[in-house]
C-alpha positions in Angstrom: 0.0 0.0 0.0 1.4 3.4 -1.0 1.9 6.1 1.5 -0.7 8.8 1.3 1.0 12.2 0.7 0.3 14.9 3.3 1.2 18.5 3.8 2.2 19.7 7.3 -0.6 22.0 8.3 -0.8 21.8 12.1 1.4 21.1 15.1 -0.4 17.9 16.4 -2.2 15.1 14.6 -4.6 12.6 16.2 -3.9 8.9 16.0 -6.8 8.6 13.5 -5.3 11.2 11.2 -1.8 9.6 11.3 -3.3 6.1 10.7 -5.1 7.4 7.6 -1.9 9.1 6.3 -0.2 5.7 6.2 -3.2 3.5 5.5 -2.8 1.7 8.8 -5.1 0.8 11.7 -4.9 2.8 14.9 -4.1 -0.4 16.8 -1.0 -0.9 14.5 0.4 2.5 15.6 -0.3 1.7 19.2 1.6 -1.6 18.8 4.5 0.0 17.1 4.8 2.4 20.1 5.4 -0.6 22.3 7.9 -2.2 19.9 9.9 0.9 19.0 11.0 2.9 22.1 11.8 6.0 20.1 8.2 6.4 19.0 6.6 8.2 21.8 3.9 10.7 20.8 2.9 13.4 23.3 -0.1 12.5 25.4 -2.5 15.0 27.0 -5.3 15.0 29.5 -6.5 12.2 31.8 -7.5 10.1 28.8 -3.9 10.1 27.5 -4.9 11.3 24.1 -2.0 10.8 21.6 -0.8 13.9 19.8 1.6 13.1 17.0 4.1 15.8 15.9 6.0 15.9 12.6 9.0 14.2 14.2 6.7 11.3 15.3 5.4 11.1 11.7 8.9 10.9 10.4 9.6 8.0 12.7 6.4 6.3 11.6 7.4 6.9 8.0 10.7 5.0 8.6 9.0 2.1 10.3 6.3 2.0 7.6 8.9 1.9 4.9 10.8 -1.0 6.5 7.8 -3.1 7.6 5.0 -2.4 5.2 6.8 -1.4 2.0 10.0 -3.4 2.2 8.4 -6.4 4.0 10.8 -6.7 7.0 9.6 -8.3 10.2 9.5 -6.0 13.3 12.6 -7.6 14.8 14.6 -7.0 11.6 13.3 -3.4 11.3 14.4 -2.7 14.9 17.8 -4.2 14.1 18.2 -2.1 11.0 17.2 1.1 12.8 19.5 0.4 15.8 22.5 -0.5 13.7 22.2 2.0 10.8 19.8 4.7 11.6 21.1 7.2 9.0 21.1 4.6 6.3 17.6 3.6 7.1 16.4 7.3 7.1 18.1 7.9 3.7 16.5 4.8 2.2 13.1 5.8 3.5 13.5 9.3 2.0 14.7 8.0 -1.4 11.8 5.5 -1.5 9.3 8.2 -0.7 10.7 10.4 -3.5 10.6 7.5 -6.0 7.0 6.8 -5.1 6.2 10.5 -5.6 8.0 10.6 -9.0 6.2 7.4 -10.1 2.8 8.9 -9.2 3.6 12.0 -11.2 4.7 10.0 -14.2 1.6 7.9 -14.1 -0.5 11.0 -14.0 1.4 12.4 -17.0 0.9 9.2 -18.9 -2.8 9.3 -18.2 -2.9 12.8 -19.5 -1.0 11.9 -22.6 -3.2 8.9 -23.3 -6.2 11.2 -23.0 -4.8 13.6 -25.5 -4.3 10.9 -28.2 
């Protein structure tokens, strides 16, 4: 499943909004929070409502890339992140850009097919 593109518009996002950005269930995000100690969104109020910031979304993008896009198991994703954090970040960025370019090319192709 491809990552839904989003534009940063506000400081905090709800768990529902973040789940929709990545095409995930809210329970998946909660589970990832237990598995990846660096993923800790801010919580507020007595109900402990999660508030995700851009830095949290970047962390989720990295995990999503490794687990959902590239197909690694959670243990392997943790190992990759712990052993080579910068490499994993760069790979996630490159993959995100490639997906964006692919989507743009597909849109151009549709437009060209329509013109013919």
